[in-house]
N, C-alpha and C positions, 0 to 999 in steps of 0.2 A: 382227698378230703376237700369238700366244697362247703360253701357257706360263708357268712360274713365274719365269723370269729376266726382269728388267726390262732392256730394251735401252737403253743410254745413248746415245740418238740424238744429242744435242748434242755429246758428246765424240767420237763416231765421225764426225759431220759435220765437226767442227773438224779432226780428223786427216786426213780425206779431202781437205779443202780446202787443207791445207798441201802443195801440190803440189811445192814446191821441195825439201823434206826436207833442207835444208842444215844445219839445227841439230838437228832431232829426227826420230826414226822412231817409229812407233806400233804397238802390239800389243794385241790383245783377249785377255784372260785368260778362257778358258772356265770355269774353276772359280769365279772370283769375280764374273765379269760386268763387270769394270772395264777401262778403257782405260789402258794403261801407256805413258808417253812416256819414251823413252831418248835421251839426246843422242848424236848421230853420233860425237862425239869419244870418248864413253864406250864406244860400240860398238867403235871402232877399238882402244882400250886393251884391251877384253875379248878381242878376237880375238887380240891379241898374247899374252895369257895362255893362251888355249885351244889355239892351234895351234903345233905345233913349227915348221912352215914356214908362216908367216903372211903374209896379204896386207898391203900397206902401209896401205890405207885400207878402211874398212867400205863395202861396196857392197850396197845393199838388194837382196834377192832373189837374190843370188849364193850358190851352194853351193860349198864348198871341198872339195877332195879330199885335202888333207893330213891327217896323223894328228892326231886330236883327243885332247887330254889331259883325260880325265874325272876323274882322281884327283888333281886339283891341290889344294894347300893355299895359301890366300891369305896373303900376308905380313900382319903386323900393320899396321894403318893403312888397309887397304883397306876401303872403306865398303860399306854395304848396297846401294848402287846398282850396284857392280861385281858383287856376288853376284846381284842381280836380273837384270842383263843377261846373265850367264852362264846363269842358269836359263832365260831367254827364248830364248837361242840354242840351248840343248840340248834343249828340250822343245817341239817344233813341234806336238805334239798338243794341248798345253794353250794355247800362245801362238800366235795367228794374226796375221800382219802385216796391218795395215789398209792397203789400197792407196790411192794417190792417186786423186782424182776424175778420171774420164775427161774430157779436154779437149773432145772432140767433144760429149759429153753436156752439159757445162757451157755450151758455145757454143749448143747447141740450146735450152737453157732460157733463155738471154739473148734469143735470137731470138724465142722464143714470148712472153716477157715484153713485148718491144717491141710486139707485136701488141695488147697490152692497154692501152698508153699512148695516151690520147686527145688530149693536147695536142700539136699538130702540130710545133712547133719542137723540143720536147724529144724527141719521137719520132724526128724526122729526125737530131738530134744523136746519139741512141743508135744508130740504124742506121749512121750514118757511123763511129761508134766501133768497130764490128765489122769494119771493112775493114782487112785487113793485120795484120802483126805488132804485138804490144802491145795487142790488142783488149780483153783482160780489164781491163787497167789503165785504158784510155781509157773503157771502159764505166762503171767505178766512179767515175772522175773526173766524168763527165757526171751521174751520179746525185747527186753532192754539190751540184749546183745546186738540187735540189728535194727538200726534206726529206720531204714527204708521199709522193712517188713512190719515194724511196729506202727508206722504211719499208715500202711495199707490195712493193718488190723483195725485201727481206729475208724477208718472209712467203712470197712466191711461191717464192723459192729454197729456203727451209726445207722447204716442202711437196714440192718436187721432190727434195730431198736425202733426205727421209724415205723416198721410194720407192726411191732408190738404196741407202740403208742397209738397207732391208728386203730387197731382192734380194741384196745382199752377205751379210747375216746368214743368210738361209736357205741360200744356196749354201755359204758358207765355214764357218759355225759349226754350223748344224743338220745339214746334209748332209755336212759334213766335206770339202768339195771345192774 
């Protein structure tokens, strides 16, 4: 990655790995190069302020066709967070939503990591952990048994995520797409 902007890999990785998005959603600010996290509850409140006909809840990636009120004046007592979330929702050129990590890609990384584990019993436990629903949680639970392998996993996963972040950054931020 070249250029003047320093890519905040760790923050983007953390955002992408928060796949549930039940508490926060994440946006990259093209102007500052920072990752902004906004609570889902705050986004819902913001939508109620912005839209005359508003959705009941914030849904990531959903565009609304109701009339947007861009000339709103916030009542006293509304904090900077509401103003920031309004800014994020209204300026999609500047603020880019950071997507969740693709589960198939994450699964492939876990599978390829298992190929590097030499200890037979641990390797077998990791392989079994990937069978069926709940595999991500089981995989992490097995890693708790071996501190050294867990540490190696974190490094392995971080390298894989760096490639994912690079691809996303080039496509979404640099190319605008």
